N, C-alpha and C positions, 0 to 999 in steps of 0.2 A: 334708743332701742332699735334693733334690726327688724322692724316690722313696718308695713305700709298698708293703708286702707285705700282701695280703689272703688269708686262708686261708678256703677254702670249706668249710663244715660239711656232713656227709652229709645233714643234715635241711634244708639250705637249698634253696629253689626258685629259679627264675630271677628272680622279683621281688626276692628278698632279695639276690641277686648284683648285679642292676642297681642296687638302692638303695645297696649298699656302694660300688659304683663311682662313682655320682653324688655321694655324700657325701664322697668322698675329696678332700682339698684339694691333692693332689700331682699333678704332670703325668705322672709315670711310675708305673704301677701293675703289680705282679707278682701274678698270680692263681695260687694254689697249690691245686689240687683235692685231695680226699681219695682214698683208695685206690680207692673205688668211686664215681666221679663221675657219678652217675645224671643229674644236672642238665645235664652237659656232653655227654652221649652223643646229644643231639638236635641235628641240624644247624641247626634253627630257633633254638634257644637260643644256640648259638655265634655265629650271625650277628646275633642281637639284641645280644649283648655287643659285637661289632665295631661295630655301628651306634651303640650308646650311647657307646662310646669315641670314635668320630668326632664325634658331636654334642657331647660334653663337651670335645673337643680334648685328649684324653689318650692317651698311648702305653701300651697294655696288652700285657703279655707273659705268655703261658701257660706255666707251669712244669710240664712233664710229660715222661716218657719213653715214654708209651703211644703205639704207632704209630697206632692207630685215632683217638685223640684228636688226635694231631699232624696227621693228614690232614684232619680236620674243621676244625682251626684254620687250616691253610693254605688250605682252600677259602674260609673266611670272611675271609682276608687278615689273620689274627692272627699276630704273631711268636711263636715257640716257643723255649724254652730248656729243656735237660734238668735244670738246677739253677739256683739263685739266683746262683751264681758263674760259670756258663758264659755264653758269648756267645749272644745271641738269634739265631735263624735267621729271616731275613725271608722272606715269601711269594715264591716263585719260585726261591729258593736250594735246593740239594740238601741234604737233611738228613744223609744218609750214603751215600757212593757204594757201589753194589752191583756187586761184581766179577763175580758169576755171572750177571748179567742178560744175556740174549741181545739183542744189538743187531740191529735189523731191517736186513737188507742193502738197500742202495740199488740200485735197478734201473739197470743200465749201458746197457741197450739196450731200446727200447720194442718190445713184441710186435706182430707183424703179424697182421692178420686174413686170412681166406680171400679176402675180396674184394680186399684189397690185393695178395695173391699173384696173383690172376687178372688184376688191372690191370697188374701188372708184367710178367706173361707176355704180355698183349696188346700192351703197349708194346714188348716185346722183339721180337715178331713183326712189328709194323707197319713198322719201318724196313726190314726185309728185303724184303717184298713191294713196298714203295715203290721201293726201289733197283732191283729187277729191272725194274720197269716203266720207270723212267727209262733204264736201260741199253738196253732194246729200242728205245725212241724214238731214242736216240743212234745205234744201228746202222742204223736205217732212214734217218735223215738222211744218214749217211755214204755209204750206198748210192746215194741220189739224187744227191749231189754227184759221185760217181764216174761215174754215167751221164751227167751233164751234161758232165763233162770229155771223155768219149769222144765224145759228140755234137759238141762244139765241134771236136775234132780231126778228125772225119769231114768236117765242113763245110769246114775248111781244105783238106783233100785234094781235095775236089770242085771247089773254086774254082780249083785249079791246072790243071784240065782245060779246054782251049779249046773243044773241040767240043761238050761237053755242059753248057756254062756256064749256059744259061737253064734247061734241064731240072733241073740240080742245084739252081739257085736255088729253083725251085718245090718240089722235094723237101725242101729245107731249111726252107722256110716251113711245109710240112705237118708236118715233124718237130718244128719249134718249137711248133706249135700242140698237137701230141699230147703233147709233153713238159710244156707248160704245164698242159694238162688233167690230166696224170698227177700233177704237183706239187700242183695244187689238190685233187685227189682224196685224195692222201696227207695233206695238211694237214687236210682235213675229217675224215678218219678219226682223225687224232691229236687233233683238237679234241673229237671225240665220245668219246674215251677219258677217263673220269673216275675220280677216286679213289673207291674204294668207301666208303660211309657207315658210320661206326662204330656198333656195336650193343651192347646190354647195359648194364652198370654204367658202362663207360667212355663210351658214347654219352650216357647220362643226365647224367653229371657234366660232359661237355664242353658239352652244350647248356644245362644249368641251373647252371653253376658259381657265378655270382653269387648266385642264389637260395639255393643250398645253404649258401654262406658266411654270408649274412644270416640264414638259418634257424638255423644253429649259434650265431651270436652271440645271437640272440633267446632260444634255449633256455637258454644259459648265464646270460644276464641274468635270465630268468624264474626259473630255479632259485635264483640268488642272492637275488632279491627275496623269493621264498617263504620261504627260510631266515631272512632278516632279519625278514620280516613276522610269522612265526609262532613264532620262537625268541627273537629279541632285542628286537623292538619292543614286544611286549605288556607293558603296565604298568598297574596298577590302583591307584586311591586310594579307600579306603573310609572314609567318615565315619559313625561309629556314634553316634547320639544316645541318651543315657541319661537316664531319668527320675530326678529328684533331689528332695529336700526341702530347704527353706531353714531356716537357724537363725541367730539373732542372736548376735554376739560382742561383749563389752565387758569390757575389762580396764584397770586402772590401771597406767600405765607411767612410767618415768623416762628422760629423755633427758639425756646428758652429753656435753660437748665434750671430755672426757678419755677417749681411747681405752682407756687402761689400766683404767678403772673399769667397762668394759662387763661385764655379767653377765646373760645372757639368762634364766638360771634364776631370777634375782631381779627379772626384768622391767626390766632396765636396758640401754638401747641407746646406743651411741655415735653422735653425729651430726656431720655435716660441713657447714660453711657454704659455700654457693655464692654468688659475688658477680658483679655486673655494674656497671661504671662508665661513665657517659656525661657528656659535657660539654654543658651547656645554657645558652642565653641567653634571658632572659625580660624583656620590656619592661613597664613599669608607669607609673602616673600619680602624680606627687608632689602631696600635698595640704597640706603644711606651709606656714605663713606666718611670716615673720620680718622684723623691722625691721633693715635693713642700713645705717641712717643712722649719724651720729656719736653717741658717748656723752658725756653732760654731765660736767663735772669742776669741782672747787672745793676750798675749805679749810674744815676743821672745827676747833673748839677743844674739847679734852678736858680735864676737871679732875675732882678728887675732893675730898670734904669729910670723909672718915673719918680722924680723928687716929690711930687705931690701925693703919691700913693702913701696912705697911712700904714696899711698892713695887708698882706696877702696870706691866706691860709689854704693849704692843700691837704686834704684828708686822705687817709688810706683808701684806696679804691679809685683814686683819680686816674683818668685815662690820659696817656701820652701816645702820640702817633708819630711814626716816621714813615712817610710814604703811605703804603697800604697796610702796614703792620701796626698792631696795637699792643700797648704794654700797660700794665696796671700797677699802680704804686702799692707798696705794702706797709708804709709808715706815714705818719703825719709830719707836715713841714709848715712852719709859720715864718713868713718874712715880714718883720715889723720894723718900720722906720723909727729910729730913736734919735735922729738928728746927726748922727755920725755915720760916715760911710766906712765900708770895710777897706782896710788898707790895700788889699789885693782881691780881685775877682778873677780867678784863674779861668781863662778861656782857651783851653788847649795849651799851646806853647807860648802864648802872649797874654798880656794883662789888658783887660778892657777898662779904659779910663772912665767910662761912663757907668760902671757897675757900682751900685749902691749897697745891695745886700745879696748874699748868695747862700745856698745850702745844698747838701747832698740828700738824695732820696733813692731808695732801692725799688726796683721794678721787676715784674715778671711778665713774660710774653702771655698774651691772652689765649694763645693756642700753642699746641706742641708743634715741633717741626724745626728742621735745620734752617729754614728760611728766616727764622727770627734771630739767628746769630748775627751780630752786627759789630763791626770794628768801631773805634772812636770816631765820632762825627760831631763837628761843631755846628753844622747847619742841617736844615731839613726837619727839625723837631718842632712839635707844637703841643700845647696843653689844651685839651678839650674843655671849653667853657671859661678860659682865662687867657685873653690875648696879651695881657700886660707882662706875663712871665716868659722869660727866655729859657731855653733848655739846650743842653748839649751833653754828650757823654765823653768823658776823658779817657775811659777805659772800655775794653770790649764787653759787649753783652754776649754771653756764650752759654753752652750747655744744652742747646736745643737739639733733639733727635726726632726722627720720623719712624712711625709704625702704622701704616694705613690698614684699617680693619672695616668690616661691614657692620653698620649699626642700624637700629630701628629709628626711622624718622616719622614725624607726625603725619606726613602725607601718606605714608604706608598704612597707618592706622585708619585714617579717614577713608582711603580707598577700600580697605577691607570691610569697614562698617557699611559703606554704601552698597557693596556687593552682597553682603549678608541681608540687608533690607530688601534688595530687589529679588534675591533668590528665595528667601523664606517668606516674603510678603504675601505671595499668592497662596501658599499652603496655610499660613497663619490666618489669612482672611477667610479661606474656606472653612477652616476649623472653627473660627469664631462665629461665623454665620450659621454653621450647623448646630451650634449649641443654643442659639437664640430661639426663644419661643415663637411659634407661628401666630401668636396673638399680637405681635408687634411688627412694625415695618422698619427694617434697617435703612438708614440713610447712607448709602454706600459712598457718597461724596465726602462724608465725614471720616472715612476710614483713615487711621494713622498707624504708623509703625515707629516706635521709639526704642532705642537701645540705651538702657540705663546702667550706670556703674560698670563701665567696661574695664576689664583688667587685662593689661598687655604684658606679655612675658616673651622675651626680655623687655624692659621698660624703654620708653622713647629715649634715644641717645646712648643706650647701652650697647656693648659689643655683642654681636651674635656669634657665638662660638661655633666651631666646626661640628657638624652633625646635629645642630639644634635648629628646629623650625619654629619661627615666631608664631604666636597664636593670641587670639582675643577671646576671652570668656565674658559673656554679658547676659543680662536679663533683658529679653526683648518683650516689649509690651505692645499688644495689638488692641486697638479700641475703635468703636463705632457708636454713633448715636442712633437711638431707636425711638419710634413714636407709636402710640397705641393705634391699632388697626381700626377699632370700632369708632374712635373719634374721627379718623380720617374718612371712613365710609359715611358717617353721619354728615360730615362737612360737605362731601361730594354730593350726597343726596339733597342737601339743603340748597347748595349753590347751583345744582344742575337745572332746577326749575322744570320738573317734568309736568307736562300739561295734564289736565283732568281726563280721566279715562285711560291713561297710560300708566305703566308701571316700570320702575327702574329695576331691571333684572340682574344687572352685573355692573359693578364699579370698575371692572377691569383690573389692571395691575398698576396701581399708582406708583409714581417715581418722582424724584426730586432733581431739578436742574438749577444751575446758577447758584449753587450753595456757597455762601461766603459769611465770614464772621464779621459782625458789626461792632461788638464789644465783648467784654469778658464773659457775658452770660447769654447773649442772643446771637442768632444767625438769621440771615435772610435767604429766601429761596423761592422757587416757583414750583408748585405742585401740579403735576400733569398726569392724565390718564385718558383712556378711551372707554366710555361707559355705553351700555346697551339698554335701549328702551323698547318696550313692546306693549301689547294690549293687556289690560287689567284682567287677569285670570287668577282666582283664588283656589286653594286646595279644597275648601268647603264646597265650592260649586262643582268641582270635578268629582268629589265623593258622591254628591247627590245624583250625578248623572250616571255613574258606573256601578253603584251598589246593585248586586244581583244580576248584572248584565253578563251576557256571554262574552268570553274573552276574545273570541274572533270578531266581535262587533264593536270593540272599544274604540278603535281608530275612527271608523265612520261616525260613530255616535258623538265623539268629542269634536271631530272636525265640523260636524253639522252644528254643534252647540256653540263653538267658539271659533271665530274666523281666524284667529292668530295661531292656531295649532298647526304645525307642519308635519309632525310624525308622532306616533305613540308606540313605545316598546314595552312589552309585558314580560315579566318573569314570574312563573308560578312555582310554588313550593314542591309540587309533585305532578307527575305526568297525567294523573287522572283528574286534576283540577281543571274544570272546563268553564267555570263561571266565577265572577267576583263574589267573595263572601259578603254577607250582610253585616258582619261585625266590623266596625270601622277600625278596630285595633289590629285587624289582620289585613288591612289595606294600607300600603305605603305609597304615598304620592311624591314624586320628584319632578320639579319643574326645571328644565334645562333650557339653555339658550342655544338656538341653532347656530352652528359654526358656519 
């Protein structure tokens, strides 16, 4: 099961807890504190555990029933379980429902201010006065219309009178003028009547309504910005440079390709081979020369004179030499002693009296060329591998012709392969190292370049025709052995022997020397590096010193607190941030080694 339980000892400090958490090779870790977990009663320590778990990509569950410790864990986003067998409670979930807790009543109706009441009262009064004014105007208009109707009716009655017709007409005109003037006068009075202007809060709101709304929006936005700017936005990164001393490291180690044989205590590390294959085509120049003419051929006579020889057999393919020229037989010949000698053994123009047995054998020159043409020779011949047989040619060996051409020879191929390895080795090596993960250390002394399955055209020994450039197509394999960085660093830390009160800040850049193969699976080498040791300073101690401190005072504060601090560099998230936040999640500590 991919789970581990870590029990925190009462004497453990936060550095021990974080070290146990980092060294765990499990993805799920259960932390079991002691009865008096002093180390976990600090919110800073709990949040450091949560941050380390996130960095190491591990799920950490705190096993506790303590309410105070549970609240701290929830604040740091750490899951909590009451026991190892109970289900973890995730941050944001309710640990245990509280039936007696008073729930805060939700407001059902918003409260009104005194100004709102006065505004409502003014609004209630306004329609009444406005209505009365409108009713008065309506009454006056109705009265004017009634007067007009009476006037019209009076005019009609006057027109019926015959005697006073002209006088009545004049009176009517005067009455019309008077009535017109009266209507104009009433209309002007009505026009002069204006609605009274609102005063107080209502008048201010009615006149500056848009500005009031914009002002409210601005105030809300400003308040939100200030809350964000001074509560959520501040974030500080503090780089603390520590003075260190350098020391050389050199240890004999063994590398093995068998993972089961790894034993770091015995300086034995397992290695893995990384490979890169590329197809390449390389052109080269053929330098070989070969006579591609016809080979000479002819017939030889073989015989022997040794009476004690029982039989001599010459197979096809037997070699015959005359001086520096070589000829190959094309048929089998057996010279077997049967107790009777041949009557004649022709040796050119005379008969060899010592000849016992003889036979004819056809031969062909081992190479083309006119130099292999040979006239009849009784001496100078030899049979390769059989000194008892005598040879001569009674007739000419002829038919050899010469045609010198350029051919590919093996030395041309070897030279081209060596050139290809040297030219492409650097590029191939860089490409291979670039694809290797930074979690492993490549052993550059193990780097190899191999050309597999080379195809040569034209083939070795073949003629290179005019206009053709010979080339080699091959699969080039680049390989290098790698070892895990973490195991190398742990080995260096263990062997370095840092004294108490000191801390190893850097293992340098380890490298391998005197790398050699001892057998098919193991290699011997010397591991070297230059590591740096300085005073023991933890991130927790730095956090405790700088929380809430002014940024301008960080360097003198830390230099006074820790003798090994050489410089302090601070980066703040925004220009208005002048002090270190109190939230540890917004403080980032980086311990660096002074160069």
